[in-house]
C-alpha positions as CSV (number, residue, x, y, z in Angstrom):
1,M,-3.5,13.3,-16.5
2,Q,-6.9,11.0,-15.7
3,W,-8.3,8.3,-18.1
4,T,-11.8,7.6,-18.0
5,L,-13.6,4.9,-19.4
6,A,-17.5,5.8,-19.3
7,G,-19.1,2.9,-17.2
8,S,-16.5,1.0,-16.0
9,G,-16.6,3.0,-13.0
10,H,-12.6,2.9,-12.8
11,D,-10.4,5.9,-13.4
12,M,-6.6,5.4,-14.1
13,I,-5.2,8.4,-12.6
14,G,-1.4,9.8,-13.0
15,S,-0.1,13.1,-12.2
16,M,-2.9,15.3,-12.3
17,S,-3.7,18.2,-10.7
18,T,-7.5,19.6,-10.3
19,S,-6.2,23.4,-10.5
20,D,-5.5,22.6,-14.6
21,P,-7.9,24.8,-16.2
22,I,-8.9,21.9,-18.6
23,H,-11.1,20.4,-15.7
24,D,-12.8,23.6,-15.6
25,V,-13.2,24.4,-19.2
26,L,-14.8,20.6,-19.6
27,D,-17.2,21.1,-16.8
28,R,-18.5,24.5,-18.6
29,W,-18.4,22.4,-22.0
30,H,-20.8,19.8,-20.3
31,Q,-22.8,22.8,-18.9
32,H,-23.1,24.2,-22.4
33,L,-24.2,20.6,-24.3
34,R,-27.0,20.5,-21.8
35,G,-28.1,23.7,-22.3
36,D,-27.2,25.1,-18.9
37,L,-24.4,27.6,-19.6
38,P,-25.0,31.1,-19.6
39,G,-23.5,32.8,-22.4
40,G,-23.2,29.4,-24.3
41,L,-20.2,29.0,-26.5
42,D,-19.6,32.9,-26.3
43,A,-18.9,31.8,-22.7
44,L,-16.5,29.4,-23.7
45,L,-14.9,30.2,-27.3
46,H,-11.7,32.4,-27.2
47,E,-12.2,34.8,-29.6
48,D,-9.4,33.8,-31.7
49,C,-10.4,30.2,-31.3
50,I,-9.1,27.6,-34.1
51,F,-11.6,25.3,-35.3
52,Y,-10.3,22.3,-37.1
53,S,-12.8,20.8,-38.8
54,P,-12.3,16.3,-40.2
55,V,-13.6,17.7,-43.6
56,V,-12.0,21.3,-43.9
57,F,-8.4,21.5,-45.1
58,S,-7.7,24.6,-43.7
59,P,-8.4,25.7,-39.8
60,Q,-11.1,28.2,-39.3
61,R,-10.0,31.1,-37.5
62,G,-12.0,33.1,-35.0
63,R,-15.0,32.6,-32.5
64,E,-17.8,33.1,-34.8
65,I,-16.6,30.4,-37.4
66,S,-15.8,28.0,-34.6
67,K,-19.5,28.8,-33.1
68,L,-21.2,28.1,-36.9
69,Y,-19.2,24.9,-37.0
70,L,-19.9,23.7,-33.2
71,S,-23.8,24.8,-33.7
72,A,-24.3,23.0,-36.8
73,A,-22.8,19.9,-35.2
74,A,-25.1,20.1,-32.3
75,N,-27.8,20.2,-34.7
76,V,-26.6,17.5,-37.1
77,L,-25.7,14.6,-34.4
78,P,-28.3,13.4,-32.5
79,G,-28.7,13.6,-28.8
80,D,-30.5,15.7,-26.0
81,K,-29.3,17.7,-22.9
82,A,-28.3,14.3,-20.7
83,A,-25.7,13.7,-23.6
84,A,-23.2,15.7,-22.0
85,Q,-22.2,13.0,-19.8
86,P,-21.2,9.5,-20.7
87,V,-23.4,6.5,-20.9
88,T,-24.1,3.1,-21.4
89,S,-27.5,2.2,-21.5
90,E,-28.8,0.2,-24.5
91,D,-31.5,2.8,-24.3
92,E,-29.2,5.6,-25.3
93,H,-28.2,3.7,-28.6
94,G,-27.5,6.2,-31.2
95,K,-27.6,9.3,-29.2
96,F,-24.4,11.5,-29.0
97,R,-22.5,10.3,-26.2
98,Y,-18.7,11.0,-24.8
99,T,-17.3,7.2,-23.7
100,K,-13.7,8.2,-23.1
101,K,-12.2,11.2,-21.4
102,I,-8.1,12.0,-20.9
103,A,-7.5,15.5,-19.5
104,D,-4.4,17.8,-18.4
105,G,-3.2,21.1,-18.2
106,H,-4.4,22.8,-21.2
107,H,-5.4,19.5,-23.5
108,A,-8.4,16.7,-23.5
109,M,-9.6,14.7,-25.4
110,L,-13.1,13.2,-25.5
111,E,-14.3,10.4,-27.7
112,F,-17.8,10.2,-28.7
113,E,-20.2,8.0,-30.4
114,T,-23.4,8.4,-32.3
115,M,-25.5,7.3,-35.3
116,V,-26.1,9.0,-38.3
117,G,-28.6,7.4,-40.0
118,E,-27.5,3.5,-39.7
119,I,-24.1,4.8,-39.6
120,S,-22.1,4.6,-36.8
121,V,-20.0,7.3,-36.3
122,N,-17.0,7.5,-33.8
123,G,-14.8,10.3,-33.0
124,V,-12.7,12.3,-30.9
125,D,-12.8,16.3,-29.9
126,I,-9.6,17.6,-28.8
127,I,-9.6,20.6,-26.9
128,T,-7.2,22.9,-26.1
129,C,-7.5,26.0,-23.7
130,D,-5.5,28.7,-22.2
131,D,-4.7,30.0,-18.8
132,D,-7.8,32.1,-18.4
133,G,-10.1,28.9,-19.4
134,W,-10.9,29.8,-22.9
135,I,-11.1,27.5,-25.4
136,I,-8.4,28.3,-28.0
137,E,-8.2,25.2,-30.4
138,F,-11.3,22.7,-31.1
139,K,-10.0,19.8,-33.3
140,V,-12.7,17.2,-34.3
141,M,-11.6,14.0,-35.8
142,M,-13.9,11.4,-37.0
143,R,-13.7,7.8,-38.4
144,P,-15.1,5.8,-40.3
145,Y,-14.7,7.5,-44.1
146,K,-18.6,6.2,-44.5
147,A,-19.6,8.7,-41.2
148,L,-17.4,11.2,-41.9
149,D,-19.3,11.4,-45.8
150,A,-22.6,11.7,-44.3
151,V,-21.8,14.2,-41.5
152,R,-20.0,16.8,-44.1
153,D,-23.1,16.7,-46.3
154,Q,-25.6,17.1,-43.4
155,M,-23.1,19.9,-41.8
156,A,-22.7,21.7,-45.2
157,A,-26.5,22.3,-45.2
158,M,-26.9,23.0,-41.4
159,M,-24.3,25.4,-41.7
160,Q,-25.9,27.1,-44.7
161,K,-29.1,27.3,-42.9
162,L,-27.4,28.9,-39.6
163,S,-25.9,31.5,-41.8
164,A,-28.7,32.2,-43.3
165,G,-30.6,32.6,-40.1
């Protein structure tokens, strides 16, 4: 298992195997976030992927609906191609960035921070993959409630726009 605190220069390493499939998945996820992954989400998400939204009660099943949620989030949460890697610079304040990572076996938890308007958003992406390196589950948790409220409204509008287009 590996824990990384962005900007600390220190990794705390337990029993970690670089052959764990989650490490390749995370590399490809970061490539996708930078816009550098051929095939985009189609090259990452299993056709039966399950997406857990922080605001929708029921799990969303399938690659297409998972892509819709993740694409909407990419449009709603501020960031840029460089945001796939942890940053600590004050110049990056407000941009989407991962600040911590735990990865082991088939699972990863990536803590993120960003701003939506004047609201500070803090959340966690929990990613599970299969032996073949496909994301089979993507869960998003977010805090505080005020942030969740703001993101929910913008996500709903963006999902409607993406679905229509």
